[in-house]
C-alpha positions in Angstrom: 0.2 0.0 -0.1 1.1 3.2 -0.9 3.1 5.3 2.1 3.5 2.0 4.1 7.3 1.2 4.9 9.0 -2.1 3.3 10.0 -4.4 6.3 13.3 -4.2 7.6 15.9 -7.1 8.4 14.9 -5.9 11.8 12.0 -6.3 11.6 11.0 -2.8 12.5 9.6 -2.0 9.1 6.7 -4.2 10.7 6.0 -1.8 13.9 8.5 -3.4 16.3 10.1 -2.1 19.0 13.9 -2.0 19.1 16.1 -2.9 22.2 16.9 0.9 23.0 14.3 3.0 25.8 14.0 5.8 22.0 13.3 5.2 18.9 16.3 4.2 16.5 17.1 6.5 13.8 15.2 4.2 11.2 12.9 4.3 13.0 12.6 8.1 13.6 12.7 8.7 9.5 10.1 6.7 9.2 7.4 7.9 11.8 7.0 11.7 9.5 6.1 9.2 6.7 3.2 6.8 8.7 2.1 10.5 10.1 1.2 12.6 6.8 -0.4 8.9 5.2 -2.8 8.1 7.3 -5.1 11.3 7.1 -4.5 10.9 3.6 -6.1 8.0 3.8 -8.8 9.3 5.3 -9.4 12.1 3.4 -9.9 9.6 0.4 -12.2 7.6 2.1 -14.5 11.1 3.4 -14.4 11.9 -0.4 -15.6 8.4 -1.5 -18.3 8.8 0.7 -19.2 12.9 -0.6 -19.0 11.8 -3.9 -20.9 9.0 -3.5 -23.9 10.8 -1.9 -23.3 13.7 -4.1 -23.9 11.4 -6.9 -26.9 9.6 -5.4 -28.7 12.8 -4.6 -28.3 14.3 -8.8 -29.6 10.7 -9.3 -32.5 11.3 -7.5 -32.6 15.1 -8.3 -32.3 13.8 -12.0 -35.6 10.7 -11.7 -37.6 13.5 -9.8 -37.8 16.5 -12.7 -37.7 13.0 -15.3 -41.0 11.9 -13.2 -42.1 15.6 -13.9 -41.4 15.5 -17.0 -43.8 12.2 -17.9 -46.6 13.8 -15.8 -46.8 16.5 -18.2 -49.6 16.6 -20.4 -47.9 17.3 -23.7 -46.9 14.8 -26.8 -43.6 15.1 -27.4 -42.4 13.1 -29.9 -39.0 11.6 -31.3 -38.7 10.5 -34.9 -35.3 8.5 -36.2 -35.2 10.5 -39.5 -32.8 7.4 -40.9 -36.0 4.9 -40.2 -37.3 6.8 -43.4 -34.5 6.9 -45.4 -37.3 7.8 -48.0 -38.4 10.8 -46.4 -36.6 14.5 -47.0 -35.9 16.4 -43.8 -37.5 19.2 -45.2 -40.2 17.9 -46.1 -40.9 15.3 -42.4 -39.9 19.0 -40.6 -42.8 21.1 -42.2 -45.3 18.3 -42.1 -44.9 17.7 -38.5 -45.4 21.3 -37.5 -48.3 21.8 -39.3 -49.7 18.9 -37.3 -47.9 20.1 -34.0 -49.1 23.7 -34.4 -52.4 23.3 -35.9 -54.3 19.9 -35.9 -52.5 19.7 -32.3 -54.6 22.8 -31.6 -57.7 21.9 -32.5 -58.0 18.7 -30.7 -56.1 20.6 -27.6 -53.3 18.4 -27.7 -50.3 20.1 -26.8 -47.5 19.0 -28.9 -43.4 19.0 -29.5 -41.8 17.6 -32.1 -37.8 16.0 -32.0 -35.9 14.6 -35.0 -32.5 13.2 -34.7 -30.0 11.6 -36.1 -28.6 10.3 -33.0 -30.1 7.5 -31.8 -28.5 7.5 -28.4 -29.3 10.6 -27.8 -32.9 9.7 -28.7 -32.9 6.7 -26.2 -31.2 9.0 -23.4 -33.9 11.6 -24.2 -36.8 8.7 -23.8 -35.1 7.7 -20.7 -34.9 11.2 -18.6 -38.5 12.0 -20.5 -37.8 15.0 -23.0 -39.5 12.7 -24.9 -42.7 10.8 -24.1 -43.3 9.0 -28.2 -41.2 7.4 -30.1 -41.1 6.4 -34.2 -38.4 4.2 -35.5 -38.0 1.2 -37.1 -39.3 -2.1 -35.6 -35.6 -3.5 -35.7 -34.3 -0.9 -34.0 -37.3 -0.5 -31.3 -36.2 -4.0 -30.6 -32.1 -3.6 -30.3 -31.9 0.1 -28.6 -35.4 0.5 -26.1 -36.1 -1.4 -23.8 -39.7 -3.2 -24.3 -40.2 -2.7 -20.6 -40.9 0.8 -20.8 -42.9 1.2 -23.8 -46.7 1.3 -24.2 -50.0 1.2 -27.1 -48.5 4.1 -29.4 -49.4 4.0 -33.2 -49.2 2.7 -36.5 -49.9 4.0 -40.5 -52.1 1.9 -42.4 -50.4 2.3 -46.0 -52.3 2.7 -49.1 -53.9 0.0 -50.7 -52.4 -2.8 -47.9 -52.9 -2.7 -44.0 -50.5 -1.9 -41.9 -47.9 -4.2 -42.8 -45.2 -4.1 -45.4 -44.0 -6.8 -47.7 -40.0 -6.8 -48.4 -39.0 -7.8 -51.7 -36.4 -9.3 -53.3 -36.6 -8.6 -57.2 -34.7 -9.3 -59.7 -34.9 -9.7 -63.9 -37.0 -11.7 -65.6 -36.0 -14.7 -67.1 -34.6 -16.8 -64.5 -37.2 -17.5 -62.7 -34.4 -19.1 -59.7 -35.6 -17.9 -56.0 -33.8 -15.7 -53.4 -30.5 -15.3 -54.3 -30.6 -18.9 -55.9 -27.3 -18.1 -58.7 -26.0 -14.7 -57.1 -22.0 -15.6 -56.9 -20.7 -13.2 -58.2 -23.5 -10.5 -59.0 -24.3 -6.6 -57.7 -26.6 -6.5 -54.9 -28.6 -2.6 -54.1 -30.0 -1.8 -50.8 -31.9 1.1 -49.1 -29.3 2.9 -47.7 -30.0 2.9 -43.7 -32.4 0.1 -44.0 -31.3 -2.5 -41.6 -34.4 -5.1 -41.8 -33.4 -5.4 -45.8 -29.5 -5.2 -45.1 -30.0 -8.1 -42.0 -33.2 -10.1 -45.0 -30.4 -10.1 -47.6 -27.9 -11.7 -45.2 -30.0 -14.0 -44.1 -31.3 -15.3 -47.6 -27.4 -15.1 -47.8 -26.7 -17.8 -45.9 -29.1 -19.6 -46.6 -28.2 -19.5 -50.6 -24.6 -19.8 -49.9 -23.5 -20.3 -46.4 -22.2 -17.2 -46.4 -22.9 -13.4 -46.3 -24.0 -11.1 -48.5 -20.8 -9.5 -48.6 -18.9 -12.7 -49.5 -21.8 -13.2 -51.9 -21.9 -10.4 -54.3 -19.2 -8.5 -56.0 -20.9 -5.7 -54.8 -23.3 -4.1 -52.9 -25.5 -0.4 -54.0 -26.5 1.3 -51.7 -29.1 3.7 -52.8 -30.6 7.2 -50.9 -34.3 6.5 -52.0 -36.4 3.6 -52.9 -37.6 4.3 -56.5 -33.9 4.6 -57.0 -33.6 1.2 -56.4 -36.0 -0.2 -58.8 -34.1 2.4 -62.0 -30.7 0.6 -60.8 -32.7 -2.8 -61.6 -34.7 -1.5 -64.6 -31.7 -0.2 -66.5 -29.3 -2.9 -65.9 -27.3 -1.4 -63.4 -27.9 -4.0 -60.7 -28.3 -7.5 -60.6 -31.4 -7.8 -57.4 -32.5 -5.2 -55.3 -34.3 -5.6 -52.1 -37.5 -2.9 -51.8 -41.1 -2.5 -50.0 -44.2 -3.6 -51.8 -45.9 -0.9 -51.8 -43.2 1.6 -53.3 -42.7 -1.2 -55.8 -46.6 -1.6 -56.9 -46.2 2.2 -57.1 -43.1 2.5 -59.5 -45.2 -0.7 -61.7 -48.6 1.7 -61.8 -46.1 5.2 -63.1 -44.3 2.7 -65.6 -45.9 -0.4 -66.4 -43.0 -1.5 -67.7 -40.9 -2.7 -65.3 -43.7 -5.3 -63.9 -43.1 -7.3 -67.5 -39.0 -6.8 -67.2 -38.9 -8.3 -63.3 -40.1 -10.5 -61.0 -40.1 -11.4 -57.3 -38.2 -13.5 -56.3 -38.4 -13.7 -52.7 -40.9 -11.9 -50.1 -40.9 -11.4 -46.4 -44.0 -10.2 -45.4 -45.9 -8.7 -42.4 -43.4 -5.8 -41.8 -44.3 -2.5 -40.5 -42.1 0.3 -41.7 -42.1 2.2 -38.6 -44.1 2.5 -35.6 -44.7 4.5 -32.4 -44.4 3.8 -28.3 -45.9 5.7 -25.5 -43.2 5.8 -22.9 -45.2 3.8 -20.0 -44.7 6.3 -17.3 -46.9 8.6 -19.4 -50.6 8.9 -17.5 -52.6 5.9 -18.7 -55.5 8.6 -19.0 -53.4 11.2 -20.9 -52.3 8.2 -23.7 -55.8 7.5 -24.4 -56.6 10.5 -25.0 -54.0 11.2 -27.9 -54.6 7.8 -29.3 -57.9 8.6 -29.8 -57.4 12.2 -31.6 -54.5 10.1 -33.4 -57.4 8.0 -35.2 -58.8 10.6 -36.7 -55.8 12.2 -38.3 -57.3 11.1 -41.9 -59.9 13.3 -40.7 -58.2 16.9 -40.8 -56.4 18.4 -44.1 -53.6 18.8 -42.7 -53.6 14.8 -40.9 -53.7 13.6 -44.8 -50.8 15.7 -45.7 -49.0 13.9 -43.0 -50.0 11.2 -44.3 -49.5 11.5 -47.7 -45.6 12.2 -46.8 -45.7 8.0 -45.4 -48.0 6.9 -48.0 -50.4 6.5 -45.5 -54.6 6.3 -45.6 -55.1 6.4 -41.4 -53.4 5.6 -38.5 -53.8 2.7 -36.0 -53.1 1.5 -33.0 -50.0 -0.6 -32.0 -48.8 -2.8 -29.0 -45.5 -4.6 -28.5 -46.9 -7.5 -30.8 -46.2 -5.3 -33.7 -42.6 -6.2 -33.4 -42.9 -10.2 -33.2 -41.8 -10.2 -37.0 -38.6 -8.3 -36.3 -38.2 -10.7 -33.6 -38.8 -13.8 -35.4 -36.1 -12.7 -38.4 -33.3 -11.5 -36.1 -33.7 -15.1 -34.3 -33.9 -16.9 -37.8 -30.7 -14.5 -39.0 -28.7 -15.6 -35.4 -29.3 -19.5 -36.0 -28.0 -19.2 -39.1 -24.9 -17.5 -38.1 -24.3 -19.8 -35.8 -25.1 -23.0 -38.0 -22.3 -21.4 -40.4 -19.7 -20.5 -37.7 -20.0 -16.9 -38.2 -19.1 -14.4 -35.8 -22.3 -11.3 -36.2 
């Protein structure tokens, strides 16, 4: 221990008394060191106590402040922008501001909206009560948020379908092969920041070749928008794409030649594009009031404009069971990684 003298051959360093009545020169030299060291240990001990008390007080104060925020009758929504790569930030900000200011006032709900690029910051703000409602992709909700904190929220019913979309593997017509069959050395194109697409691509690669996508394909391209993926395939700039059905069907309606020259080689069903959840600490009565009003979103002009941005028709309630298909996908992916001895 620092400051403690090393034992000497005579044993004096261990505190034994010498034979003389007065302390030896060695002992005298040691005494100041011992006397100076002890108060430092005492100070360190008490410093730790004070620091612990301050940390406990700070944590208690923060918890109390967070609890007060959760009790406020304000809808404070956090959107994770990268969960919606097809949306422009400016368009989203304008639509959400209209919803917050106009529709919120009409139904009597005070509302604030925060758009996040940093997922950890969003998680921290949700924990501390700065936001009390989150909207993100299902995979991020599963992996980045404590599901014990989540309560019912809402999801969007897509145009011409239910609340769940389908993720499609689309290839050029002619081969008739399924999934990623015959794709060794070919080009794959994915939507940037779409974690579900990336996971499904790896799952199919493992299933058909025992390798992850980066080892199966010669090149993986990442596009900013879904329509760019479709036209990459249409103009033979890639060999296979992963795209959501709602977007693919819309593109085929606008350009029927797309359907004539491509085909769906695999389908991942029941994938919500994004879901919203309240924090469980928000009072039940306020949660119910907000969700009842949000279900009327399609009856307001600004509400319909917001829904159109998400290619949606209306909103309905969501619950934790909406995460089940994503959990099953992730579990299957992890099983295949283990089966082929590949680290995630």
